N, C-alpha and C positions, 0 to 999 in steps of 0.2 A: 211541812213547812215553811211554802214560799208563800201561800193563802195566808195561812193566820200571822204572819211578819210581816206580811205589807199591809194588812189589821191591826195591829198593833203599831207599825207607823204609822199609819195612818190617824190615830188614837193621838200621836205625840203629834202631827200635825197641826191636826185640827183644835186642838188646844192651845198650840203655841202659839197659830194665828189669831191671836183676839183682835180685840177694835185698836189695842195700839198699834200691831204688827201692819194688819192690815190698811188702817187708813194713813200708813207712815210715818205717825207722826213717831213711834221708837225708832223706827230706821235711819230719822232723820237727827235726833236727839242722841242716841246713842254711836251714831258710826256716819252718818254722811255729813251731819256738822262738823265734824275732823278735817274735811278734805278724801282726796284720792287714798290716799291709806285708810281711811277706812274699810275699805276692802281686804285688808287684810285682818283688820277686828272682828269681821262677819265671820273670816273663816277661824279665825280662834276662837269666838264665843258660840258657835255652832260646833266647833269642837267639843270642845268641853260642855253644853249642852248633851249633845247627843253622847258622851263618852259618860256622865254622870246616868242618864238614862238605864243606858244599859247596865250599868253597876247596880241601878237600883233592882233591875228585872232578874238579874242574877242572884243579888242579896234577896229579892222573894221569892225567887227558885229556891235556893238553900233554905232560909225560914220554913215557908212551905204550908204556913195557917191564912195566906193572901191578906193580913194584917198590918196598920201601915206602923203603929205603934210596936208591935215586932220588928220587923225593919228597924225603926229607928233604934228600938233598944242593940237590935245588931250591927249598927254602925257606931252609938255614941255611947252604949252601955244604959243601965236601967233607971241612971238618975236623971243623965242628961236624956234620954230616949222621953222619959215623962214629960219633960221640962217643952221639949222641941212639939212631941205629943199635941199641948195643951196650946201652946205657936201656932201654929199647922190649923187646928181647928176656928183658932180666930181669924188664919188668913185666910182660909176659906172661903170662911163668913162673909169678909170686908170683901174679898174681892167679887164673891158672889153679888154681893150689895152693887159695889160699881158695874158691872155688868148688866144689872138690872135697871138703874139709873142711866146708863147709857142707852138701853134701849127704850125707857119714856122717852132720853133726848131726841134720839131715832124721831121718834113717831112725832115729838110735837115740833119736831124742826119741817115736815110736810104738813104743817096744821091740825095735826090731832092731839088728844090731852096726853097729858106725861104719863099717867097715872093708867089711861090703857093700855101706853105701853110697854107698863110694868106689868100689868095683868096677862097681857097674850105670854110675855116671854116667864112669867112664874108657871102659867098653867101647863106652856107646854115644855118646859122643865121638868116642872115635875112628873108629868105624864113619861119622859123619859127615863128618869131616873127610877120610878118605879120599875118599872121592866129591868133592872139592875143593869149584870155589866153587859150584858148581850143588847139591851139596850142603848149602852153608853159607844159601843161597838158599833152600829149596825147608821148610829146617829151621824158618825165623825165620818166611816165610809163612804157614808152618800154624801155628807156636806165638804171634807177637805178638797176633793175632786175639785167639785164647784168653786170653793174658793183657790185653788191654784188657776182652775183656767180662766173665771173671770181676771182676777188679781194678772196676772201674767200677761193676756190680751189687751189689757187698759193701761199697765206700766211697759210694755213695750214697746204698744204703737206711740204712748206718749215718749218713750226713749229715741224710737223712728222715726219722729216730726220734729223732734228736737232741736233750731239754730247750735251752730259749733258755740262753745262756751270757752274762755277764756280758763287755764288750768287753776285748779285750787291750791290754795295756798298748803303748802306741807301742814300734814296731820298732827299733833299735839302730844307727846309719851304718854298723855292719860288716857288715848284711846285704849290702851292693852287694860284699864284699870276698867272702862265701861267695857269693854269686854266682858269683864268677868260678872261684872252685876249685871248686865243682862243674863248671861246664862243664870246665876245665879235665881232672877226675877221668875224666868221661866222653866226652874225644876222645882218649886216647893207645890206649886198648883196638881200634879203628877205624881206624886208620891202614893197616894192611896190608888191611886188607878192602876200606878207602875206595881207593885205591890199586889195585887190580886191579879193581874195579868200574869208575874212574875210565878207566883205560885201553879200556874197551871201552863206554865213553859216544857216542850217535853226535851225541847235540842236547845243547846246552842247556838246552833243557825237560824233559829225564829228570831232568837236577840239579835243578832249578826244582819241577815236581813231587815230586819225594824231599824237600826239604829242605822244603817245605809237608806234604806227608803227616807228618815225626816232627814239625814245629813242632805243628800243629795236635793230634796224638794226644799227644803228650808235656806240652807245654803245661796242654792239657787236662787230664789225667789227673791231673798234679802240682797244679792247683790245684784238682780235687775233691778229692784227697785233703788238700790245707792245709786247705780249709773242713772236711772232717770231724776233722780231727783239732784242729784250735780245740773245735770243738762238742764233743768228746766229755768236756770234762774234765781237772783239773789232774792228774786218774790216771794219763794216758797218758804223763808225761813219763817214768815209772818203766819203761814199757813198753819188755821189749827188742826185740819184734815189735810193735809198733802195731797192725798188720793185725790180730792175733788177739782185742785190747782191741774193735775196731772192731766185730770179727763176734762178740761175746759173746753179745749175745740173739736171734742167727738159732738155726736148728735145726742141732742138734750134729751134722749128719754135713758140714755147711759147715766145720768145720774141719778134715776131711779133704780136701774140696777147695782150702780154704785151702793147706793144706801139701802138697798135687799142685801148687798155679799158683806157689807159693814158689821148688821144684824144679826146673822148668821154666823159673823165671827163671836160676837157680845154673846149669843146661843151655845158654841160651841165650847167657850171659857168658864160660862155658867152654869153648864151641865156636870164640868168634869170638880167644880168647886160643890156643886149641892150634893152630887156623888159621895166625895172625898166625905162631908158632915154626915149624912146619912148612913153609910157604912159606919163611921165609925160609931154615932149615936146607936143604934140600931144593936151594934157587936154589944153595947154595957152595959143598956134597958134591957135588953132583949123583944124591943115591938115591931113589930112588924115596919118593913122598911117604907111601905107606899107612906105607911100612917107616918112616920118618924116626917119624910119627903114634905109633906102637905105644912106638917108646923112649920118644916126650916124656912118653903119656900115663902108663907106669909109672913114669916117673922123678915126673913133676909130683902121682901116687900115692901116692910114695913119702913125697915132701916136705909133702904134706897130714897127714901121722898127727900132725902137731905141734900139732893141734888150729884149730879154726876161730877161735875167738877171740886167742889166740895169736896166729896169721900177722896177723889185720888188724890189734890192737896195734901189733904190730914192723914192718911192712912198707906198710902205707899210705901212717902219716907220710914215710918216704922219699923216696915219687915226688912227693911235693905241690908242691916246690919246681921241680923235674926236670917235673912237666905244665903247671905255670903257665906258663914261659918257652917251650914248646911251643906252648901258644894263644895268646901274645901275640908269638909268629913268623909262627903259621899268619895270624892275622886279619891282621897286620904284612907280609903278602906281597902283596898290589894296591901300597898304596904304595910298596916296596920296586922293586916293575917299573917302574911311575912313574918313578920316581929314575934307574933305569939305562937311561931310555929317553935319547937323543940329542933335544938340544933345535932 
C-alpha cells in the first residue's frame, strides 16, 4: 500500500512541477503577487487539486477499465463526457507542444540549436511513453525526488540569505479565485494517468497515501517558494524565470543545474500529456501504442516550432474555463452520487 501510494504521489508531483512551477513563474503569478496572504491561497489550491486527484483515482477504481473517456462519462454523463474527451485531447496536445517548445528554448539559451532541444525531448518522451504506464511511473519516481531536492535547496538557500523585507501589501480577494484556476489548470493533464492508475487501485489506503504525499510535497515546496519570492525584493516581479534570480548569489555552476532541473520539469509534464494522447488514440484505433506515440511526438514537435512564448500566450487562456468546469464537476461528484441514491 505505502510503496504504490508513494509511487502514485510521485507521479502527481512530477506532472505538476512543470516548467511554470519549477521556474517560480506560476507561484509568483498565482500566489506571491498577492502578498503574504497568498500562502493561504496555496493551501486552498493544493487542497482542491489533491482532492480532485483523489476523486479521479476513486472514480477510476469504480469504473475499472482504465479509460479516461469512461471516467469522464461517469463524472459528466455521456454527452458532456464526449465533449470533454475531445477538449482534453486538444489540451494534452497543446500542453505537450508547449513543453517541447520550452525544451527548444532551454537548449537555445545555452547556445544550442532550438530544433535539437525539441528533438531531444521528443525522442526521450517517445521511449518513455512506449514503455506504457510502468515507464511513466518509473520516470516520475526518478525525476520527482530530484526536482524536490534541487528546488528545495536552491529556494531554501535564497530564503535563508535574503535580507529582511518590509511587509507586503494585503492580498486582494481575487487570490482565492486564482487558487481555483491554479488547481483546475493542473488537474486536466492528469486525467488519463489517474484513470488508469485508479483501475489498478487495490485499497482506499493507496489513494490516501498518494493524496497525502502529493499534498505535503507540493504545498510545502510552493510555500517555501512563496516565502523566498516575497523576500527577494521587488525586482523578482520583472524576471521571466524567478528561479534564476533566486540563484544569482550561488556558485556559477548552479545555473547549469537549475537549467537541467527546468528541463526535467518540462519532460515530466510532456510525458503525461503524450501518454494521455497515446492511450486514448491507441484504444480507438487498435494501433500499437509505440507507433501511435511515434506519430504523436513527431506531430507535437512540428507544432512546437511556433515558439514557447507564442504557444503559452495563445493556448493557455483557451482552456481556462474548461479546466475550471472540469474541476467543479470532479469535486461535485460525491454530492451527485448522494442525490442519485434512492431514499
